[in-house]
Steps between C-alpha positions, in 0.01 A plus 500: 500500500529632145620832641758316708623298203532809280690688765727205571583452132524862384610694809704236681755750633231666714368188675458494877575149624279546807208597273558192283495281810175662620336460159595135480364430848179699454421394144594134517146412387560679171821307450332169580217576258746591225697179553183289495392655169849457358505132593154448346619661178806275489290191556278587200795486261 
């Protein structure tokens, strides 16, 4: 996902929307894990 984020932020003009859709569907576990950690960090503050 870090690769995806870097590409999205720094090379946004060369993004394939179908590839983004596939990544989001296939890697939803990574996104869920990130969000869970983010929420835990917010709750500690």
